[in-house]
C-alpha angles and dihedrals in degrees: 000000000000118000124266091245093067114103121245093245087068093062118096122255109263105169131075136173088243089066090067098049125094119003101001120199122186092198090058090047093049091046092052090054100050103032095094094046096046107034092155089067095058119118090248134022114260113233116247093019111150116249118252112271117263117259117260113250112248094012125104111240116245117260097225112000099187094053096107092048094050094047089054089047093051094047091050089048092050090052090051091050089051089052091047092052091050090051090050093047089051092050090048093052090050092047091050088053092051093045090050090050092048092044092055090049090047092050090051091049093050093050090053090047091050091054089050094048092050089051091049091051089052088052091049092050091051090047093050094049086050093049090048092050094048088046092053089048092050089049095052090047089048090050090047089049094048092046089051091048090048090050090045092053091043091051088047092051090042089054090050094046089049090052093047090045091053087054091054089045090070124102114331110265094010109123097153097097097055123126117272087252092077093051102041110104092203088059097046093120093052092045092049092050092047093046092050093050090049091049094049092048092046093047090046092051094046091049092048094050099035126196113334114257098215129044113245095022110143112222135141094252093061091053095043094057088071087049092051092053093048092046091049089052091047094048089048092051090044091048093050091048090051092046088052093049088047093051091048090051092045092057090050094043093236098157097180092057089045090052092049093050091046091050092052092043089053088077090065114077086335089293094295094131093051091048092050091043092055095045092045091052096055111120093234090065101043105030110096091192090063092050091053091046092055094060090045092054093051100043096035119189094324093069119194089349090067113127122233094260092058092044089050091055091045092051092048087055097047095041090052090050087049093048091049092051091050092048091054092047090051091059091054093046093049088055097043114032127067090215104039095167094061091049093050090051091055091046097049091044089051089049095054098039098044114021101029091039092051089055094046092047086062097043102040105056103164110227122221116260087209091060111025119203114256118273090229086064093051094273119217091327090070091057091045093049094049088046091056095043091047091050095046094050092044090056090051090051087048091055093046092051089049091055089050090049135268104179115225093336114137090226094173094053089045091053092049091051090058092061097033093109093051095044092051092064096031097111094051093050092048093051092045088050093051091048091049091052092046091052093046095050091046089052087048091051094046090051091050090047092047092049090047090048091050092048094047091045093051089051092045093051091046088057094040095255129146123266088216092080095062112144119260125226105266127212113260124205088204091063091052088047086056089052091054092047090053091050092046090054090051092048089052091054087049093056092044097049096042134043107174107099093224091050092046093049093050094051091044091053092050091049094045088048087064091054091049091053091045097050093042094048096045092045093047095046086048093053090043090057093048090047088051087056089053089050091048091051091048091049090051092046091053091048090067099047105115136177129252099255098077135108123270091243091054089046094053094047090049090048090052091050091047088055091054093046089048088052091050091048089052093049089047089050092053090045090055097045089051087049092053091047092051089048090053092052090046091052090049090052089050093049093046088052092050091050098047101037117012102043099058088054095051102041097075090063119068112246097004097102097047093046089053090049089052090050093049091045089054093049093048088047090059090052092045090052092053089048092050093055091050094047089054090053088049089058090047089051093049095047091047091057091043089052091047090052092048092051095046102034103034109090123202089233095055091091099036136087111267109256092214091064091247118154111272116261110242095187121101115275122264088249091053091048092049094046096047088047092050095045091048091051098042098042093049088087091046094056090055099038098048127064140183120343091354090061094045091049095048096047095045093051089047090050093051092047091049092048091050092044093051091049093053092045097052089050086074095066139064118229131214120199090263089045088051088057090050091047088051087052092054092047089052091052090048091047094052092051096049090049085077086067090072088218110138093195090056094047091050091052093052091046089055090048087057091051091046091053087070089077086079095048109044120078114262093253092059093055090095094056090047089057092045091053093048113022092167090074096050095106097049095036092055086056095046094046089069088065093066111118090226093047093118100028093054090042090233092164094066087048092051088050090055093046091049089048091055 
């Protein structure tokens, strides 16, 4: 290590610019500077390094011996770093000058280049304009050349056509001198095209000039008339030749030949004759055996007696076979004809108009409304069912044919036209069928009732009974359900045959009106029969009403007959109540059917639904009127029996004090017990048969009649105080029974009766207080007070006068 006194210039150069390039590390730079001066601080001991000098005895060791060397080294390094910075600054100044010089040169060069590029762009624009002008000129020249070539070709073709036209303008009917083109089978297509052009031109010319006005005038039209005739003859001959070739190829299934012929034939009448010829020659249109097999497949072994289910199955099989045949033909048509859609339109139309119509003509033989077919043979319903089945299956076939392909054919309209004659009179036939079914059902029910009556009458006579108690034909909910089922089936046919909402609604209303008439008539007649039974019972009851001046034997016989008449009346009452109950159930079924089925079909049409509701309301009102008449008769029947029981069972001593001094009987009278028992028994069926307002109205009317009848009955008796108690017991019994009517007005009347009975119980001097407590009974009470057994003895009349005066 050099001594500290050495100047820094004597130290070696330790720094260079290369040390600061790349990945510079200050730690590495610092280590390189001090490694030689501080070897003891190296990371590993250098081999062979001299050991540190031993400390001098008596002297203090230095704290950091190499500090002077390091200071000198650092100063020298700082000087070198300053020199390096100056060198770098000088270089940077030189580089800046060079960059400024080069930038000026570059800017000058760029300016010159921009001027050159602008000139180049101008040159390109002039060149592009020139190219566009040359292109347009070339295009015009090309168009002129193409037009000239087209005119040349047209002129050439016109020359050829005129030459060919002159050939056809020879002697009429002479086609032997024509060019080879018209007789060469390999050039048939070309010949057909030229012949068609010549004929069109000749016909147009003849049509334009018309017939020559003067004989001998030489004009083009006169000459071309000969050409037209010859061309027509040639075209017909050529068309026949092509059709013959087409048929031969069709038999051999040579589709390519068929396609070639069809393509050539398409030049004649747009190929219509070829299309129609192909369709007409299909086996399903000319083979009689196929036509006979069709009807055999549909009707089966049963023949004309086949039912609609069998016919539906037969039509499904036949229509599937027809669809398969059309599908096979479609494959051939697509491969052969240039316009396959037109051919498919003709084919499908022929299938529907000929093959399907032939089948339907055998199936749908429209019956006469003046002479209906017997119901045993299915009646009108058989025709309607077959019509619906055939229509449904035909619609399915039409959809299948449409999916196969039918061109522009309106297949739906064509299908509808097949059935138009049947649909026009559908409503009349449906109504006539429903009437026929109804009449047949009524005849069946009458026959059953007659047979039952004869059987019951025979049994009754064998037992010594009377023929007057024969059972009547009862209303059946099952029968009404059958009416609804008929109507529902008819409605399903309506919705199948018609699609327009207005038409559907009109037909549905007509068909539903039949159901309303049937239900109304059936229920009304059933109620009338039940009411007739009530009338018969009343007549029999009146027949045995006798006076008082008869013998005991006659009276006993009359009483027995009255019992029989009462039993018959009770049975008639039950029968009528059952009839009313079944009427209610039937009307509920009708209303449910209207809500579920009819309403949704009428609602889309304005006014249809309200009108149908009015019709149904009118029909139900007729039934309700018949039921109301019968219910009034039922009340008469009940009250007649009540009056009979009151007259026979009510004793004059029931409401008097016993003469033998026995204790008064506080139980209800026998008449009361019998009447309550009778009412409970006979009204049991009424409680279950009647509902709602009908039940409330019936029981209220019966309660009023019972109240009035009892009042009139009790006015025939005189009452003692104990009898008044027994009367009150009867009134209580009647009141408890009528409470089951759930009629507050009736309950109130019987409560007032119970209060009014007190006029027989209280002492004469207490009557005034009774009136004061219940003023509403004053009128009836004044009349009943006169029935007291002490009315005269107690001078109650004078007391009442005083009370009234007050």
